[in-house]
C-alpha distance (Angstrom), angle and dihedral (degrees) to the residues before:
residue distance angle dihedral
M1 . . .
Q2 3.80 . .
A3 3.81 90.0 .
L4 3.81 90.3 50.1
D5 3.80 92.2 49.1
S6 3.80 91.8 48.9
S7 3.82 92.8 47.6
V8 3.80 93.1 50.0
L9 3.81 92.3 47.8
K10 3.80 89.9 50.9
L11 3.80 89.4 52.2
T12 3.80 92.6 50.9
S13 3.81 90.8 47.1
I14 3.81 89.3 62.9
V15 3.81 89.8 68.2
A16 3.80 103.8 21.8
S17 3.80 116.0 105.7
R18 3.82 93.0 4.2
W19 3.81 101.1 95.5
E20 3.78 114.3 27.7
I21 3.81 95.3 -160.2
I22 3.82 92.1 55.2
D23 3.80 91.5 47.4
L24 3.79 92.8 48.9
I25 3.81 92.0 50.2
I26 3.81 94.3 48.5
V27 3.81 95.2 41.5
G28 3.80 89.9 44.3
T29 3.79 88.4 58.1
T30 3.81 90.1 61.2
K31 3.81 89.9 56.2
S32 3.81 97.3 48.5
N33 3.79 116.3 82.6
S34 3.80 89.0 -175.8
I35 3.79 89.2 63.2
K36 3.81 98.7 36.8
M37 3.79 102.5 45.8
L38 3.80 112.9 1.5
P39 3.85 98.1 83.7
I40 3.81 91.0 55.0
V41 3.81 92.2 46.3
C42 3.82 90.3 48.1
L43 3.79 90.4 53.5
L44 3.80 89.5 52.1
W45 3.81 87.5 56.0
Y46 3.80 87.5 49.2
V47 3.81 89.4 52.9
W48 3.82 91.1 48.3
F49 3.81 92.1 56.7
S50 3.81 94.5 39.6
K51 3.81 113.6 131.7
S52 3.81 94.2 -150.5
D53 3.81 112.2 88.5
V54 3.80 96.0 -15.5
E55 3.81 94.5 -171.3
K56 3.80 92.8 54.0
A57 3.81 92.2 44.1
R58 3.78 93.6 54.6
R59 3.77 94.1 44.3
I60 3.81 88.2 52.2
V61 3.81 91.3 54.6
L62 3.81 90.8 49.4
N63 3.79 87.6 47.1
A64 3.81 88.1 53.8
G65 3.79 91.5 51.6
L66 3.80 94.6 49.5
G67 3.81 92.0 42.3
A68 3.80 90.9 50.7
V69 3.81 91.8 50.7
L70 3.80 92.2 47.6
A71 3.81 93.4 46.5
T72 3.80 93.7 47.8
V73 3.81 93.3 47.1
V74 3.81 92.3 48.8
A75 3.81 91.9 47.6
R76 3.80 92.6 49.0
L77 3.82 91.9 46.3
I78 3.80 90.9 53.1
Q79 3.81 90.2 48.7
S80 3.81 90.9 50.4
V81 3.81 100.7 40.7
F82 3.80 102.2 41.6
S83 3.78 125.4 63.5
N84 3.78 115.6 -76.2
R85 3.79 115.1 -93.7
P86 3.82 111.0 -155.3
R87 3.77 115.2 -132.6
P88 3.82 117.8 -111.6
M89 3.81 90.2 -104.4
H90 3.81 90.5 55.7
A91 3.81 100.4 36.6
E92 3.82 97.5 73.5
N93 3.79 87.4 -124.1
P94 3.83 110.7 178.5
D95 3.82 90.4 -146.4
Y96 3.80 92.7 59.1
V97 3.79 120.6 92.6
A98 3.80 115.0 -173.9
P99 3.82 112.8 -127.8
Y100 3.79 121.9 -139.4
G101 3.79 113.3 -83.1
V102 3.80 98.6 27.7
D103 3.80 118.1 134.8
L104 3.78 101.8 -138.4
Q105 3.81 91.2 -163.6
A106 3.80 94.2 56.9
L107 3.82 118.1 118.6
E108 3.79 89.9 -5.8
N109 3.80 95.0 155.5
W110 3.81 96.3 40.1
S111 3.79 121.2 96.0
S112 3.79 114.1 -120.3
F113 3.83 96.8 -145.9
P114 2.96 118.1 117.3
S115 3.81 112.0 11.8
D116 3.80 109.2 -122.4
H117 3.82 88.3 -166.6
A118 3.79 89.3 60.8
A119 3.80 92.2 43.7
L120 3.80 92.6 54.1
A121 3.81 97.2 40.3
F122 3.79 94.5 48.6
A123 3.81 93.1 43.9
L124 3.81 90.2 56.7
A125 3.81 94.4 40.3
S126 3.81 91.6 50.4
A127 3.79 90.4 54.4
V128 3.80 90.8 53.2
F129 3.81 88.1 50.5
L130 3.81 89.6 56.5
F131 3.80 88.4 59.2
S132 3.81 100.9 38.7
R133 3.79 126.7 7.9
S134 3.81 94.0 -154.0
L135 3.81 94.5 48.0
G136 3.78 89.4 42.3
I137 3.80 93.3 53.6
F138 3.80 88.8 50.9
C139 3.82 91.5 50.4
L140 3.80 93.9 45.4
S141 3.80 90.0 49.1
W142 3.80 90.2 48.7
A143 3.80 90.9 49.1
A144 3.80 90.6 51.6
I145 3.79 102.0 39.5
V146 3.81 103.3 31.1
S147 3.81 108.0 20.3
T148 3.80 100.1 42.9
L149 3.83 116.3 11.7
P150 3.82 93.1 66.8
R151 3.81 88.0 56.2
I152 3.80 89.3 58.8
Y153 3.80 90.8 47.4
A154 3.81 91.8 50.0
G155 3.80 92.7 49.1
Y156 3.79 98.5 -112.8
H157 3.80 91.6 119.2
Y158 3.76 144.5 16.0
A159 3.80 118.1 -124.7
S160 3.82 89.8 -107.4
D161 3.82 90.2 55.7
V162 3.79 90.1 57.2
L163 3.81 94.2 43.3
A164 3.80 90.7 51.2
G165 3.80 91.7 47.5
A166 3.81 91.6 48.3
F167 3.81 90.4 49.9
I168 3.80 91.2 50.5
G169 3.81 91.4 49.1
V170 3.80 95.9 49.3
I171 3.81 93.9 44.1
A172 3.81 92.0 47.2
T173 3.81 92.1 54.9
L174 3.81 92.7 44.7
L175 3.81 91.4 49.1
V176 3.79 91.3 51.4
N177 3.81 89.8 46.9
T178 3.81 92.2 53.6
W179 3.78 113.6 24.3
G180 3.78 94.1 21.6
R181 3.80 96.3 50.8
P182 3.85 94.6 106.8
L183 3.82 88.9 53.1
V184 3.82 91.2 48.5
C185 3.83 91.5 49.9
W186 3.81 91.3 48.3
L187 3.79 91.4 48.3
H188 3.81 90.2 46.9
R189 3.81 91.1 57.0
I190 3.80 91.1 51.3
V191 3.80 92.6 46.4
Q192 3.79 91.4 47.2
R193 3.81 92.1 53.6
L194 3.80 91.6 46.1
E195 3.80 92.0 49.6
E196 3.80 91.6 49.8
R197 3.81 95.4 46.8
Q198 3.81 103.1 30.8
A199 3.81 107.3 20.9
P200 3.85 95.3 158.1
L201 3.81 91.7 51.9
F202 3.79 92.8 43.2
Y203 3.80 95.4 52.0
T204 3.80 92.1 43.1
V205 3.80 89.8 56.6
A206 3.81 91.1 42.6
F207 3.80 91.0 52.0
V208 3.81 92.4 50.7
A209 3.81 90.5 47.0
S210 3.80 93.1 50.5
Y211 3.81 90.2 46.4
Q212 3.81 90.8 53.7
V213 3.80 90.7 48.6
T214 3.81 90.7 49.9
T215 3.81 91.5 51.7
M216 3.83 93.3 42.1
M217 3.83 86.8 -118.7
D218 3.79 85.5 -75.6
E219 3.80 98.6 161.9
P220 3.85 96.6 43.8
R221 3.81 89.4 48.9
K222 3.80 91.6 50.4
I223 3.80 90.9 48.8
L224 3.80 92.6 48.8
R225 3.80 91.6 46.7
T226 3.81 91.2 50.1
L227 3.81 90.7 49.9
Y228 3.80 90.9 47.4
E229 3.81 92.3 50.7
A230 3.81 90.7 46.5
M231 3.82 92.1 51.2
W232 3.81 90.9 45.1
S233 3.81 91.6 52.4
L234 3.81 90.3 52.0
S235 3.80 94.9 49.5
């Protein structure tokens, strides 16, 4: 994996910091949740309201939600339990060239392995693939090219971080789809009753949930981290 990471960084260094406009576009992608995640989330809404095989469509969306939660939790646990892996921008790696527009102080105390962005994006994209191969290929391609590759280019992750995150995301969704099917069916019955009886409440909660997924729960995570640091400083 170290050879792969080094080779990919050398490839990115060919372009990085040569053309400012290219750097700013690619790095800007990493900062825009609307670009990174929103298209995949929108397609999950499309699947939810699909008229073909409604029961399957809605179970797939619930599968996506559970798979995303599982993938994100596993990725964060690995980051927390295993030794910290500095990001390329912080590791003084000779193969890394910082592109224009990168904040070299960003995520300085966060381990880079595995990529939770990749875990979440590929968990959701894999669920779409279970419903429609064509839509799924689009989502998987988006997750690879738009959601994660710019993070390698910017120096937030090594290639192996992204590959590990993608693996976690795909496996999480497949596990939920197989071993977690009884849970998905049970949850679907509850959701169906709630939608029928309290549609305004249901879709309000669903909107908030999809918004948090789109933004990678950025604000709640910042709040929790601030509280954790405050409690740690008092102990």
